N, C-alpha and C positions, 0 to 999 in steps of 0.2 A: 748906362741904364741897367747892365747886367749888374754892376755893383749894387745899384740902388735895390734892383730885386732881391739881390741876396741878402741886403740888409733888411729888408721886410720880411723875410721868411720868417715863419714861426719856429722858434727853438724848441726842440723836444724838452718835456719836463723831466727833470733828474729825480725829483721824488713825487710820490703821490700826496695829496693834499690829506693832512691829518688834523685830526678833531683834537683839542686842548683837553686835557685829562677832567679839568673842572667842568667843560661842557659836555662830557660824553654821557651817552646814555646810562652807561654802568654806575657812574657817578651819581647821577640824579636819581636813578633806582634807590641807590644805597641809603642817600640822605633823605629821599621821600619814605622808605620804609622805616628808617629810625624815627623820623617825625610823626609818622602815623602811629607807630608803636607808643611813643611818648604822649601823644594824645589820648591813646587809650589807656595807658597808665594813669593819666591826670583824671579821665573820667571815673577810673576805679578810685583813685586815691582819695577823691573828695569825699565820697561816703565812708570810705576806711576810717579816715582821720576823724570824722564825727563819731563813728562807732568806737576808736580808741578812747576818745574823751569820755563817753559814757561809761566804757568798761573801767576806766580810771577812777571816775567818780564812785562806781558801784564798790569797787574793792576800797576805796577810804570809808565809804558808808557801812561796809561790812564789817572793817575792823573797828569802826566807831560803835556799830551794835553790839560786838562782841565785849567791848569795853564796858557800853551801857547796861548790859544784861547782869553784868558782875556788880555793878555800882547803882541798880535800880533800887534794890531793898535797901542798902545802906545809905543811899542818898548822897553819897560822896563823903560822909563823915568820917570813913575810916582812912581817908587818905590826906596827907598834910598838904599844904600850897606848894610845897615844893614837888612833891610825887605828883601832883596833877598838872603842874607846869611841864614836868617831864614827858609825862603820859600824852598831854596835847601836843608837845614838841614832836615826840615819836611818831604821833598821827598826822602832824603837820596841820593840825586843827585849831581853832579859836574857841570854839565851845561845842558841848555835846548835849542833846537833849533829846527826850522820849516823849510821845505822845500816845496816849492811851484813854479810850471812851471820851475823846474830845478834850482831855485835861493834858496840858503840855508840862513837862518837868525837865528844867535844866540841872543836868547832873554834874558837869565840871566845866568851868571856863575859864579862860585867860582875861587878858584886858580885852573887854569888849569894844568891837569897832563901832565908831558912830553910825555907819549905815551899811545895809547890804545893797551890794549893786546887781545881784542877779539871783532871782530864783529857780533852781533847777528840780523839776520833779522825775524822778526815775521810774515811776510806776508804769507810764504808758508814752515814752517820749515818741514825737512826731518827728518823721523823717526830715523832712523839709527845715523843721525848727532845729533839729539836731545838726544839721548840716550848717545852718545860718550861725547858730552859737559857736560850733567850732571855729569857723572863719574868724569869727568876731574875736574869740580868744586866742587865735594864732596872729591875728593881724595888730589887735589892738589892747589884748591882756596883759597881765604882769602886775598889775597894781589894784586888782579888783578883789572884793569878798563875795564869795558865792554861799548861798544857802542851799545845801542839799538835802533832800528830804524823800522818804519813801518807805515802804516795806522791806524786811530783808527775811529771805527763807520763807518758812513757813509762820513765822510769827505775827499774831494779829496787832503788835505794836507798829508805830510809825516813827522811825527815828530820824533825828535831824542833827547836821554837822553844818557849822560854820568853818570856811576854809579859804584861804587866799589861793588865787588861780596862777600865782607866780610858779609852783612847782608842776602845776597842771601844764602850763604852756611851754616850760623848759621841757617836759617830756613829750609834748606834741612836737616841739621842734627836733627833738633828737628821732622821733620815730619818722618823721618827714623827711629827715637827712638820710635815714637808713633806706626809707622805701625809694628816695631818689636816686640813691645809687644801685639799688638792686634794680630799678627800673632802668638805669642807662645800662647796666649789664645785659638784662633781658632783651632791650631794645637792640643792643649790638649784637647779641647772639643771634636774634630772630631776624635781623636785616641781613646778617652774613649767610643764613641758611636759605633766605628768600632769594637773597642776591646770587648765591651758588646756583641755586635751581633755576631761576630765571636766566641767568646769564648762560647757562648750558642749553636751554630750550629756546632762548629768544635773541638775547644780545648777541650770542657769539654767531649764530646763523646769519644775522642781520649785518653784523660787521663783515662776514665771508662775502654777502652779497654785495656791500659797498664797495669793498675790494674789488671784488669782481667786475662791477661796473666801472670803476676807474681804471683798473688794468685794461679792461675792453676799450674803453674810450681812447686810450693811448694807441692800442695797435688792433684796429677791429678785424683786420685780415687775418690775423692769427689766431687757428683754432684751439690753441691751448689756453686762450685766455676766455674761452666759454665756461660758465660755471657747471660744476659738476653735482648735479642736485642729490640731496641725502635720500635715504629710502624711508622718507616720511609721508605721512598721510593726513597732517595736519594741515593749517592755513599757510605755515612755513615752508612745509614741504611743496604745497600748491604754487606759492610764490616762487620758489627756486625753479621748479619745473617751468613755470611760465617765463621766468628771466631767461633760462637756458634756451627754450624755444625762441624769445624774440631776439636773442642774440645770434641764434643760428639764421633766422629768417634775415636779419640785418647784414649778416656777413654774406649770404646770399645774394642779397639784393646789392650789396656793393660790388661784388664779384660781378653781376650783371652791368651795373653802372660802367664798371671799368671795360667791359667786353664792349658796349655801346659805345665808350669813348674812344677805345681803340678803332672800332667800327668807323666811327665818324672821321677819325684822323685819317684813316686808309683811304675812304671815300672822297675826302677833301684834296687827297694828292691825286686821284686818279681822275677826278670830276672832270678837270678840265681839258685831258687829252681825251676822256670818253667823250664828251660834248663834240671836240673837233672832228673824232671819227664818225659820229652820228650825222654831224653837218655834211660832212663830205659824203657820205652814204645818201643823204636827202638831196644833194647837188646831182648825185648820177641817177636817183630815182626820178628827179625833174626833168633829165634827158631822155629818159625813158619814154616819156610823154611824146617825144618827136617821132618814135618809132610806129609806122603805120601798120601795126598788126593786132588784130582784135584780141586775140589771147593776151599779148601784152598789156593792152590799153584796160583789159578787164582786173589785172593784177595791179596796176601802178597806183589807183587811188587807195587800195588797202596797203600797198607798201609804205605809202606818204603817211597813211593815218598811223600805222605802226611806228614808223619812224619818229613821228611827232610825240606819240606817248613814250617811246624808249628816251627822248630828249627830255619830255618832262618828268619822268621817272628819276633820271640822273640827276637833274635838278632839285628833286624832292627828297632824296635819300637823306641829304645833310639836314633837311628840315626835320626828318622822323628821328634822326641820331640826336637832334637838339630837343626833342619831345615837344616840337612846335608843328602841329598840323594846320594848315590853313583851313579856315571856316569855310562850309559847303557852299557853293554857288548854286542853289535849286532851281531847276527847270522840270518844266514837264517832258517826261521822256518816252519813246516808243520802246519798250521792254524787249519785245522780239526782235527788234533791228540790234539792238545792243547784245542780246544771249548770241546771236549769229555770230558777231564778231568774236566772241568769247570763244566759240566753237572753232573759228576759223584761227584764232590765236593759238590754239592747242596745236595747230599742224597735223591733225590726223590724215594719215595716207588713204588713199581709196582702198587699198587691200588691208586696212589695220582692222585688229580684231576688236578694237574698241569702238563703239558705236556712241554717237552724241544725237541725243533727242532733244529738240527745243520743242516744249510743250506749252510755251506762251502763247495766249492769243493775240492776234495779231491787233486789237484794240486795245489792248492792256497798256495802259499810262502809268508812269511813276513819277513821283515829285521828287527829284533826287538832284544831286551834283553828277552829271555824266561820268567826268573823270573819275571821281572816288568811287562811285557804284561799280564801273567797270573794274577798278581794281579789286573791289569786293568779290565780284564775282568771278574774275579771273584766279585770284587766289585760291578760292574754293574750289573751282574746276581743276586747277593745277594740280592741287593736292590730292582731288580724287583720281584724276589721271594718273599720276605718279604711282598711287597706291594700287591701281589695277594693272600697271606695266609690270609688278613684281610677280603677277601669277602668270607664268609660262604655260600653262595646260590650255591646249586650244578648245577643249570641250567646254571651259567655264565662260558664263555669260558675262561680258564686260561692257556696261551701259553707263553711260552719265547722262542722267535727265535733268533739266531745269524746268520748273513749272511754276506758275504764279497764279494768285487770284487776289480778289480784292473784298475786304470786310468793312463797308462804312468808308471811313477816312482813311484806312490801314492797307496799305500794299504788303502782300506777303509772298516771298520768294523762296523757293525750296528747291536745293541742290541734292540729288539723290544718286548714288552711285553702287553698284554691284561689287565693291572691292571687300577685302579682308575685314574690314571694320578697324575701329582704333585700337591700340593696345592700352593696356590698363594705366601705363605712366602718362600718354597722352592725354586719357580721359580725366586723370587726377590733376593734370596740370594745363587744362585746356585754355587756351587764350592767353598763356603765359609765355613772353619770349625767351627762347633758348631752353625752354623746359617742357613747352607742350609738342614737341617734334613727334611726329608719328612713324617716320623712319630713320633708319640710320643715316648720320650725316647731316639730318635737318636741323633748322635753327628754330623753328616754330614762330618765325616772324609772321609768316602769311596770315595765321589767324589772329595774332596780335594786332596786326595793322587792321585787319578786316573789322574787328571788333571795336577799335579805336574810330574808324571811319563811320561805322553805322551807329555809334554812340554820338557823334556829333550830328547825324540826323535825327536826333532824339528817339533813336529806334533801338531794337534787341535783335541779338544774334545768338541762336542757341542751338545745342546738339539735341534734335529729337529723338534720334535712335541710333544706335551703333551696335552691330554684331556681324557675323560671317556672312556676307553676301548682302547687305544692306547698311547704308549710312546713310542719314537725313540730318542737313542743316538748314534751318529755317531763319529767313531774315524778315523782319517786321519793321517797315518804315511808315511812319504817319505822314500825313499830309501837313505841310506848314501853315500854321493857323494865320488866318486872314488878319492884318494889322488892324487896330482898332479904328485908325482914322478912316482908312481905306472902308471899313463896314459901316461907318456913320456916313460917308460920303454915298454908300450904295444903297443906305435906307432913305436917306434924303432926298435921292434921285427920283423925280417923278416919273412914273410909269409911262 
């Protein structure tokens, strides 16, 4: 069996989990930045290529207008056919014409095309139409004839130009290629700068937090594995601070759990012997019943009840170590009688300077589990008794008072002492086991157990006041609600 257990033991991890480069936040950030910059460049590129197309056509029309101004008076008669062809070839045009006062005059022309595929007016172009025509030329052009017309400069004439769009399309593709290369360079530089900035501000701290969590999960009891927060006031700094706080709290909680586990192991070893010794003491107390002495007979019932409680406590310690407290078995109790037994349990000598005052009305009844409520009151009373024992000055008033009252269906019990009050460490860690001890050497288990038992009764326990000379704890326990079926039967029962 030992070998089987060893085989099933969890092996320590040699290496921490690592995120693949292609799935890391830094890679995703770099790619997304490049993508967004390219999308922005595309949105800018479409209007810019439409504008490039218009500027290209305007430039050709301006050159044609300069030639037309020279030829308009001579009607082209001074140029030979060969010169006209050379001029049109230099302009990349098929024909040049001028319109004035509604009359159009063809100045020079090469072989006239059979048809004109598109008419382009440069006077007042529409933005959407310019974008549409530019995309049409870029994707479907190359073999079309364009008629470009419009005024040039301050001239009152309108010039016309027939030109093939093959040269325009080639120029647009070269422009698009240059813009694409420039866009890639800009996106790479922008992505690099954005990545560098965000990596320093966000990715690197998040990566450090991830590594800290992985390292802490491997060895949570090592204080060096707790993350050291940077001196930042932004969200990352707050997250680092909260992570460090949670790791510290978890480390302390694990330490407390180990202490509880060690406590349970120790109690499990001594529990059997303790019960045997208490059983022997119980047998001896039974024999005391046979002694015919009034004083002895008055103490025997109390001794028997004390031994019974001690046996019950020794059996219940393991239950507390396993954080399993039995549900309360609630009954109506005479509270004054219970508080008397609490006072007797303190063992105050007749000449003791500590006074115990039972200020509970004899008719006061509480709906609670007798053993659990006794544990709560005895824990509070014992803490108060031990606190007042530390004051060795005879002139100081030392008094422990237990009082109670009823408000509707809620029973309120107050435990008050005239001790030195709780220290700050105890107040800050009230009801916390191992951290809420009010005196040196204490464990703080008394208040932790008391709170757990009171909560099991759906009640509350709170520190009302603590200062030098007065400390008050108040316990509020509501009556258990009447079961629905019992209430229905009570309502249906005839008077």
